[in-house]
VOPAGU-2260 file (C-alpha; in pm, 1 decimal, decimal comma):
REM VOPAGU-2260
SITE   aa  ch    i         X         Y         Z
SITE  MET   A    0       0,0       0,0       0,0
SITE  ALA   A    1     133,1     342,4     -93,0
SITE  LYS   A    2     224,6     572,8     193,5
SITE  ILE   A    3     -29,3     848,0     258,9
SITE  LYS   A    4     144,3    1184,9     223,4
SITE  TYR   A    5    -135,1    1400,8     368,0
SITE  ASN   A    6    -413,5    1341,6     618,6
SITE  VAL   A    7    -744,0    1523,7     584,8
SITE  CYS   A    8   -1015,7    1613,3     835,3
SITE  VAL   A    9   -1361,3    1652,9     679,4
SITE  VAL   A   10   -1590,9    1907,1     847,2
SITE  THR   A   11   -1962,1    1916,0     768,7
SITE  VAL   A   12   -2269,5    2076,7     926,2
SITE  THR   A   13   -2614,6    1920,0     928,0
SITE  TYR   A   14   -2962,1    2010,9    1054,4
SITE  GLY   A   15   -3327,8    1913,6    1019,8
SITE  ASN   A   16   -3391,7    1568,6     878,2
SITE  ARG   A   17   -3112,8    1530,9     623,9
SITE  TRP   A   18   -2973,7    1187,1     705,6
SITE  ALA   A   19   -3052,3    1062,8     353,7
SITE  PHE   A   20   -2796,2    1314,2     222,3
SITE  LEU   A   21   -2547,9    1314,6     509,1
SITE  LYS   A   22   -2498,6     938,0     504,7
SITE  GLN   A   23   -2392,4     955,6     138,2
SITE  VAL   A   24   -2130,7    1218,8     222,9
SITE  ILE   A   25   -1998,9    1013,3     514,9
SITE  ALA   A   26   -1990,1     689,2     316,1
SITE  GLN   A   27   -1799,0     848,0      29,0
SITE  THR   A   28   -1545,8    1035,7     242,3
SITE  LEU   A   29   -1480,7     729,5     460,0
SITE  SER   A   30   -1375,6     550,0     141,9
SITE  PHE   A   31   -1089,9     796,6      89,9
SITE  THR   A   32    -766,6     667,9     244,0
SITE  GLN   A   33    -645,9    1022,5     313,6
SITE  VAL   A   34    -943,1    1103,0     540,9
SITE  ALA   A   35    -828,6    1064,6     900,7
SITE  GLN   A   36   -1133,8    1216,3    1065,8
SITE  ILE   A   37   -1487,6    1335,4     990,1
SITE  VAL   A   38   -1634,6    1604,6    1214,9
SITE  VAL   A   39   -2013,3    1631,5    1191,1
SITE  VAL   A   40   -2164,1    1939,0    1354,8
SITE  ASN   A   41   -2522,7    1854,2    1444,2
SITE  ASN   A   42   -2723,8    2177,3    1442,3
SITE  ALA   A   43   -3020,3    2047,4    1644,3
SITE  SER   A   44   -3130,0    1789,8    1386,7
SITE  ASP   A   45   -3471,8    1624,6    1410,3
SITE  TYR   A   46   -3311,3    1284,6    1476,3
SITE  ASP   A   47   -3019,2    1142,1    1675,7
SITE  VAL   A   48   -2723,5    1198,0    1442,5
SITE  ALA   A   49   -2475,6    1032,6    1680,5
SITE  GLU   A   50   -2690,9     719,8    1690,9
SITE  ASN   A   51   -2728,4     702,9    1313,1
SITE  VAL   A   52   -2356,4     733,7    1238,8
SITE  LYS   A   53   -2295,9     419,7    1444,8
SITE  GLU   A   54   -2400,2     219,4    1140,3
SITE  PHE   A   55   -2062,0     304,1     987,4
SITE  ASP   A   56   -1878,3     150,8    1285,7
SITE  SER   A   57   -1591,7     398,1    1242,7
SITE  GLN   A   58   -1381,2     570,0    1508,4
SITE  LYS   A   59   -1304,6     841,0    1253,6
SITE  ILE   A   60   -1646,8    1007,6    1295,5
SITE  ILE   A   61   -1690,8    1273,8    1563,1
SITE  VAL   A   62   -2036,0    1427,3    1622,3
SITE  LEU   A   63   -2064,0    1767,8    1791,9
SITE  ASN   A   64   -2421,4    1814,2    1914,1
SITE  ASN   A   65   -2588,5    2154,4    1949,2
SITE  ALA   A   66   -2912,6    2208,3    2137,9
SITE  GLU   A   67   -3009,6    2482,3    1890,6
SITE  ASN   A   68   -2936,1    2555,1    1527,7
SITE  LEU   A   69   -2635,3    2786,0    1517,2
SITE  GLY   A   70   -2671,7    2841,5    1143,9
SITE  SER   A   71   -2402,7    2769,7     887,7
SITE  ALA   A   72   -2174,8    3036,5    1036,7
SITE  GLY   A   73   -2192,0    2905,8    1392,4
SITE  GLY   A   74   -2179,4    2543,7    1279,4
SITE  TYR   A   75   -1872,7    2577,6    1059,6
SITE  LYS   A   76   -1705,5    2796,8    1319,5
SITE  GLN   A   77   -1749,6    2518,4    1573,4
SITE  GLY   A   78   -1635,6    2247,4    1332,2
SITE  ILE   A   79   -1327,8    2429,8    1203,1
SITE  ASN   A   80   -1230,4    2528,0    1556,6
SITE  TYR   A   81   -1259,2    2167,2    1673,4
SITE  ALA   A   82   -1059,7    2035,5    1377,8
SITE  GLY   A   83    -791,0    2298,8    1425,9
SITE  LYS   A   84    -743,8    2214,7    1792,5
SITE  ASN   A   85    -801,4    1839,9    1798,3
SITE  SER   A   86    -721,2    1689,5    1458,8
SITE  ILE   A   87    -375,8    1570,0    1356,4
SITE  ALA   A   88    -472,0    1614,8     990,8
SITE  ASP   A   89    -274,3    1841,7     759,6
SITE  PHE   A   90    -587,8    1971,0     586,8
SITE  ILE   A   91    -946,2    2063,1     669,0
SITE  TRP   A   92   -1193,4    1985,3     390,3
SITE  LEU   A   93   -1527,3    2160,7     423,8
SITE  LEU   A   94   -1830,0    1985,1     277,0
SITE  ASP   A   95   -2199,9    2062,8     302,8
SITE  ASP   A   96   -2412,2    1773,4     425,6
SITE  ASP   A   97   -2528,1    1708,8      68,2
SITE  ASN   A   98   -2188,5    1740,2    -107,8
SITE  VAL   A   99   -2083,5    1398,2    -237,3
SITE  PRO   A  100   -1733,3    1415,3    -388,8
SITE  GLU   A  101   -1647,9    1211,1    -694,5
SITE  ALA   A  102   -1421,7     913,7    -632,7
SITE  ASN   A  103   -1101,2    1087,6    -744,7
SITE  ALA   A  104   -1180,5    1433,5    -606,4
SITE  LEU   A  105    -962,4    1429,7    -295,1
SITE  THR   A  106    -665,4    1262,9    -462,0
SITE  ASN   A  107    -677,3    1521,3    -740,0
SITE  LEU   A  108    -702,5    1803,4    -485,7
SITE  LEU   A  109    -398,2    1689,7    -292,3
SITE  ASN   A  110    -195,1    1634,5    -609,8
SITE  THR   A  111    -291,2    1983,0    -726,3
SITE  TRP   A  112    -191,7    2126,9    -389,1
SITE  ASP   A  113     167,7    2019,4    -446,7
SITE  GLU   A  114     158,9    2147,1    -803,2
SITE  ILE   A  115      41,2    2502,2    -725,1
SITE  GLU   A  116     310,6    2727,3    -587,6
SITE  GLY   A  117     256,3    2922,0    -268,9
SITE  GLU   A  118     291,3    2888,8     105,3
SITE  ASN   A  119      42,0    2665,2     282,6
SITE  HIS   A  120    -117,4    2957,3     467,4
SITE  LYS   A  121    -162,2    3159,1     148,3
SITE  LYS   A  122    -356,7    2923,4     -74,9
SITE  ALA   A  123    -672,1    2714,3     -73,5
SITE  LEU   A  124    -836,5    2481,4    -325,7
SITE  PHE   A  125   -1200,6    2447,4    -423,6
SITE  CYS   A  126   -1395,0    2172,5    -600,0
SITE  LEU   A  127   -1617,5    2228,0    -902,0
SITE  ARG   A  128   -1992,2    2202,8    -840,2
SITE  GLU   A  129   -2156,7    2183,4   -1180,2
SITE  ASP   A  130   -2487,6    2335,6   -1068,7
SITE  ARG   A  131   -2296,8    2664,3   -1022,0
SITE  ILE   A  132   -2314,9    2807,6   -1373,9
SITE  ASN   A  133   -2080,8    3095,4   -1293,5
SITE  HIS   A  134   -1815,8    2851,4   -1176,3
SITE  ILE   A  135   -1848,3    2654,8   -1500,0
SITE  LYS   A  136   -1787,3    2970,7   -1704,1
SITE  ILE   A  137   -1493,2    3075,7   -1487,5
SITE  ALA   A  138   -1345,1    2726,8   -1513,1
SITE  GLN   A  139   -1363,8    2771,4   -1892,3
SITE  GLY   A  140   -1163,1    3091,6   -1871,1
SITE  GLU   A  141   -1417,5    3367,7   -1805,1
SITE  ASN   A  142   -1298,7    3658,8   -1591,1
SITE  PRO   A  143   -1430,7    3588,6   -1237,0
SITE  TYR   A  144   -1486,0    3959,2   -1177,7
SITE  ARG   A  145   -1764,5    3950,9   -1432,7
SITE  TYR   A  146   -1964,1    3787,2   -1152,1
SITE  TYR   A  147   -1781,2    3873,2    -831,6
SITE  LEU   A  148   -1731,8    4207,4    -657,5
SITE  VAL   A  149   -1870,0    4411,9    -947,6
SITE  PRO   A  150   -1807,8    4766,7    -819,3
SITE  ASN   A  151   -2112,2    4958,6    -695,9
SITE  ASN   A  152   -2369,6    4699,3    -803,2
SITE  PHE   A  153   -2693,9    4658,5    -609,8
SITE  MET   A  154   -2820,7    4299,1    -589,0
SITE  GLY   A  155   -2632,1    4229,6    -910,9
SITE  PHE   A  156   -2779,8    4527,2   -1097,0
SITE  HIS   A  157   -2557,4    4795,5   -1249,9
SITE  ILE   A  158   -2703,3    5051,6   -1489,1
SITE  PHE   A  159   -2372,8    5099,9   -1670,5
SITE  ASN   A  160   -2323,7    4726,5   -1728,3
SITE  ILE   A  161   -2653,3    4651,7   -1904,2
SITE  LEU   A  162   -2508,7    4661,4   -2256,6
SITE  ASN   A  163   -2200,4    4464,9   -2154,0
SITE  ASN   A  164   -2417,1    4198,0   -1993,3
SITE  GLN   A  165   -2627,8    4165,3   -2305,9
SITE  TYR   A  166   -2311,6    4122,3   -2509,6
SITE  TYR   A  167   -2189,1    3852,7   -2271,4
SITE  LYS   A  168   -2521,2    3667,2   -2296,4
SITE  LEU   A  169   -2505,8    3663,4   -2676,5
SITE  ARG   A  170   -2144,2    3557,5   -2672,3
SITE  ASP   A  171   -2220,0    3277,2   -2427,0
SITE  LYS   A  172   -2514,0    3159,9   -2636,7
SITE  PHE   A  173   -2318,7    3132,2   -2960,6
SITE  GLY   A  174   -1967,2    3081,5   -2828,4
SITE  GLY   A  175   -1975,4    2703,4   -2831,4
SITE  GLN   A  176   -1844,1    2460,3   -2572,4
SITE  LYS   A  177   -1511,1    2547,0   -2409,9
SITE  LEU   A  178   -1264,3    2322,5   -2233,6
SITE  PHE   A  179   -1190,0    2361,2   -1864,7
SITE  LYS   A  180    -867,1    2521,8   -1753,0
SITE  LYS   A  181    -648,5    2315,5   -1520,4
SITE  TYR   A  182    -722,6    2555,4   -1235,7
SITE  VAL   A  183    -839,1    2915,9   -1205,8
SITE  GLN   A  184    -861,9    3171,6    -927,3
SITE  LEU   A  185   -1175,1    3286,6    -745,2
SITE  PRO   A  186   -1191,4    3572,5    -493,6
SITE  TYR   A  187   -1419,8    3380,0    -255,8
SITE  VAL   A  188   -1618,4    3056,2    -252,5
SITE  PRO   A  189   -1883,0    2861,5     -58,5
SITE  TYR   A  190   -1781,6    2631,7     225,9
SITE  GLY   A  191   -1879,2    2315,7      40,5
SITE  GLY   A  192   -1569,7    2188,5    -141,1
SITE  LEU   A  193   -1308,7    2418,5      16,4
SITE  LEU   A  194    -975,3    2259,9     114,8
SITE  LEU   A  195    -768,4    2452,2     368,9
SITE  HIS   A  196    -431,1    2379,4     520,5
SITE  GLN   A  197    -434,5    2377,5     899,6
SITE  SER   A  198    -182,4    2663,6     906,7
SITE  ILE   A  199    -419,5    2907,6     735,1
SITE  ILE   A  200    -662,2    2910,5    1030,0
SITE  ALA   A  201    -416,4    3117,4    1234,2
SITE  LYS   A  202    -418,2    3375,7     952,6
SITE  ILE   A  203    -788,4    3403,3     868,6
SITE  GLY   A  204    -947,9    3295,8    1195,3
SITE  LEU   A  205   -1293,6    3139,1    1216,4
SITE  PRO   A  206   -1627,7    3219,4    1047,6
SITE  ASN   A  207   -1823,1    3514,7    1185,0
SITE  GLU   A  208   -2122,5    3360,1    1361,1
SITE  ALA   A  209   -2306,7    3694,3    1347,6
SITE  PHE   A  210   -2389,0    3618,9     982,7
SITE  TYR   A  211   -2592,0    3316,8    1100,8
SITE  LEU   A  212   -2703,8    3207,0     750,4
SITE  TYR   A  213   -2571,0    3293,1     404,5
SITE  VAL   A  214   -2273,7    3496,9     284,3
SITE  ASP   A  215   -2076,8    3387,1     591,5
SITE  ASP   A  216   -1882,2    3155,5     360,2
SITE  SER   A  217   -1812,2    3440,9     115,6
SITE  GLU   A  218   -1687,0    3668,6     391,7
SITE  TYR   A  219   -1479,7    3391,4     549,2
SITE  SER   A  220   -1309,3    3265,8     233,2
SITE  TYR   A  221   -1253,5    3622,4     106,7
SITE  ARG   A  222   -1018,5    3670,9     400,4
SITE  ILE   A  223    -777,0    3444,8     213,2
SITE  THR   A  224    -774,3    3684,4     -81,6
SITE  GLN   A  225    -752,7    3987,1     147,0
SITE  ASN   A  226    -447,1    3834,2     314,5
SITE  ASN   A  227    -266,4    3815,7     -22,1
SITE  GLY   A  228    -356,2    3452,1     -67,2
SITE  ALA   A  229    -530,4    3271,4    -354,0
SITE  ILE   A  230    -825,9    3035,3    -388,0
SITE  TRP   A  231    -794,9    2796,5    -681,5
SITE  LEU   A  232   -1094,0    2630,0    -844,4
SITE  VAL   A  233    -985,6    2284,6    -965,4
SITE  PRO   A  234   -1231,7    2155,5   -1230,8
SITE  SER   A  235   -1097,6    1798,1   -1216,4
SITE  CYS   A  236   -1216,6    1778,4    -855,2
SITE  LYS   A  237   -1593,7    1756,1    -869,5
SITE  ILE   A  238   -1868,6    1747,5    -610,6
SITE  ILE   A  239   -2225,7    1635,7    -671,1
SITE  ASP   A  240   -2495,9    1822,8    -479,1
SITE  VAL   A  241   -2746,6    1547,8    -401,9
SITE  ASP   A  242   -2994,8    1807,0    -273,1
SITE  GLN   A  243   -3058,4    2112,7    -487,8
SITE  SER   A  244   -2981,4    2456,3    -346,4
SITE  HIS   A  245   -3258,9    2696,4    -249,9
SITE  GLY   A  246   -3413,3    2877,3    -548,4
SITE  LEU   A  247   -3250,9    2678,7    -830,4
SITE  ASN   A  248   -3585,1    2546,8    -960,1
SITE  TYR   A  249   -3755,7    2885,3    -976,8
SITE  GLN   A  250   -3912,0    2959,1   -1313,8
SITE  ASN   A  251   -3899,1    3324,5   -1415,8
SITE  LYS   A  252   -4239,8    3480,7   -1488,9
SITE  LEU   A  253   -4342,6    3816,5   -1628,0
SITE  PHE   A  254   -4394,0    4081,6   -1357,9
SITE  HIS   A  255   -4265,1    3848,6   -1088,6
SITE  SER   A  256   -3945,9    3827,5    -886,5
SITE  ARG   A  257   -3788,1    3524,9    -722,7
SITE  LEU   A  258   -3693,4    3745,6    -428,7
SITE  LEU   A  259   -4058,7    3823,5    -360,2
SITE  ASP   A  260   -4223,4    3499,5    -472,7
SITE  GLN   A  261   -3989,5    3288,3    -257,8
SITE  TRP   A  262   -3953,4    3530,4      28,8
SITE  ASN   A  263   -3874,5    3351,9     355,9
SITE  PHE   A  264   -3613,4    3351,8     631,8
SITE  ARG   A  265   -3346,0    3227,4     390,7
SITE  THR   A  266   -3406,3    3516,9     151,7
SITE  TYR   A  267   -3403,2    3767,6     437,3
SITE  TYR   A  268   -3062,3    3653,8     564,4
SITE  ALA   A  269   -2920,1    3623,1     212,9
SITE  VAL   A  270   -3020,5    3981,9     126,3
SITE  LYS   A  271   -2918,6    4131,5     459,2
SITE  ASN   A  272   -2580,1    3963,8     471,5
SITE  ARG   A  273   -2508,7    4034,3     106,2
SITE  MET   A  274   -2576,6    4403,9     165,5
SITE  TYR   A  275   -2343,7    4403,4     464,0
SITE  PHE   A  276   -2061,1    4221,7     284,5
SITE  TYR   A  277   -2081,2    4399,8     -50,2
SITE  SER   A  278   -2118,0    4746,5     100,3
SITE  ARG   A  279   -1783,1    4692,5     267,8
SITE  VAL   A  280   -1583,2    4533,8     -12,9
SITE  ALA   A  281   -1742,4    4638,4    -344,7
SITE  VAL   A  282   -1881,1    4991,3    -303,7
SITE  LYS   A  283   -1620,2    5224,6    -450,3
SITE  ASN   A  284   -1848,4    5512,6    -548,1
SITE  LYS   A  285   -2145,3    5584,7    -321,4
SITE  LEU   A  286   -2320,3    5795,2    -585,4
SITE  VAL   A  287   -2315,4    5518,4    -847,6
SITE  PHE   A  288   -2418,8    5264,7    -584,8
SITE  GLY   A  289   -2706,0    5493,5    -483,9
SITE  ILE   A  290   -2825,2    5523,6    -845,8
SITE  ASN   A  291   -2822,1    5145,3    -889,3
SITE  LYS   A  292   -3003,2    5100,1    -559,7
SITE  PHE   A  293   -3273,6    5354,3    -649,5
SITE  LEU   A  294   -3339,3    5206,8    -994,6
SITE  TYR   A  295   -3351,0    4847,3    -870,3
SITE  LEU   A  296   -3585,0    4934,4    -584,1
SITE  MET   A  297   -3819,4    5120,5    -817,5
SITE  TYR   A  298   -3828,3    4817,5   -1046,0
SITE  LEU   A  299   -3890,8    4576,5    -758,6
SITE  LYS   A  300   -4159,4    4799,2    -607,7
SITE  THR   A  301   -4342,1    4800,4    -941,5
SITE  VAL   A  302   -4316,8    4421,3    -960,2
SITE  SER   A  303   -4448,7    4392,7    -603,7
SITE  LEU   A  304   -4757,0    4595,9    -694,7
SITE  LEU   A  305   -4825,0    4391,1   -1007,1
SITE  SER   A  306   -4774,4    4058,6    -831,5
SITE  SER   A  307   -4948,5    4150,9    -503,7
SITE  LYS   A  308   -4625,7    4111,3    -304,0
SITE  THR   A  309   -4611,4    4449,3    -132,5
SITE  LYS   A  310   -4560,4    4297,4     213,3
SITE  GLN   A  311   -4263,4    4098,2      84,9
SITE  TYR   A  312   -4124,2    4413,0     -77,4
SITE  GLN   A  313   -4135,5    4597,8     254,9
SITE  GLN   A  314   -3960,0    4303,4     420,2
SITE  PHE   A  315   -3698,7    4311,8     144,9
SITE  LEU   A  316   -3639,5    4681,7     220,7
SITE  THR   A  317   -3595,8    4593,9     586,4
SITE  ALA   A  318   -3336,2    4331,5     497,1
SITE  VAL   A  319   -3148,4    4580,7     277,1
SITE  ASN   A  320   -3144,3    4844,4     549,3
SITE  ASP   A  321   -3048,2    4595,6     819,7
SITE  GLY   A  322   -2749,6    4488,7     611,0
SITE  LEU   A  323   -2634,3    4839,2     525,1
SITE  GLU   A  324   -2665,5    4937,9     890,9
SITE  GLY   A  325   -2466,9    4634,4    1007,6
SITE  LYS   A  326   -2752,1    4467,7    1197,8
SITE  LEU   A  327   -2622,8    4112,8    1179,9
SITE  GLY   A  328   -2728,8    3814,8    1390,7
SITE  LYS   A  329   -3057,4    3628,4    1429,0
SITE  ALA   A  330   -3358,2    3845,4    1348,4
SITE  ASN   A  331   -3712,4    3877,5    1473,9
SITE  PRO   A  332   -3931,1    3639,1    1265,0
SITE  GLU   A  333   -4168,2    3923,4    1177,7
SITE  LYS   A  334   -3903,4    4041,6     932,0
SITE  PHE   A  335   -3954,8    3740,1     707,4
SITE  GLU   A  336   -4279,8    3566,5     803,3
């Protein structure tokens, strides 16, 4: 048997009744010889996670039980902190509880780690998730800043980029299939699929639990970029999302908005936290940002009137203002119910 060069600690966070997904992640990662430990943060699931994992009969699995749901931010903070202090592994590999890696994903990641230059505390690797269309395009060579950190945008809208975006859409439609690059850089990424060396934790710290849900992964991983490091997307390392992400199945309709039609606690936190994060890293000109904000809000208000979603529009405004004012943390349910 070949000697294992690196050991890896997998960290995942679960909640609700998601054993059907989680057990696939555990089964697959246990099959990887490089995985020395699997830390499962149980965010107050509806069943006994510790009891269910006994079916694997593996000493590698550690379950951290929480009496309440700490959100993705609190859960990953707890898991990364535990792995950093208690695991002998060289790497921490973050996976959502529905991220099933392909059979060669971890081996390819670790081989790529040695291939890419840079100190251990200044680089990170990320797996390709093919339901992320932007990541597919970036892996094929598109400039990541077409999608990320667009200066002064508001919820992705920028009045001065309308013509450029139309050009990009036409080019994408008729450009044909492109091959993947070997690896490409991203400014920030989700938790699920991110490989970190243990030494980087001392540099970037732990996730900010005040985010609770959504954008906490963007803010956390962006610290790598802000500390003169690099995050590399490796297309040969793929992850299958066995449960589809929130909102992916929404069908666009005339005079409707996904934000309003699917308004719930997830949307509230996603909007609020996005406003907080982007206002601090992507707003370079407050006047241009203000113009984009005004135009987008006028559009969304019109849609809310036509689709009878005025209550949801007011809640959206609350989320925007909460984010811009830095009101992070768990919110009163009246803001999204």
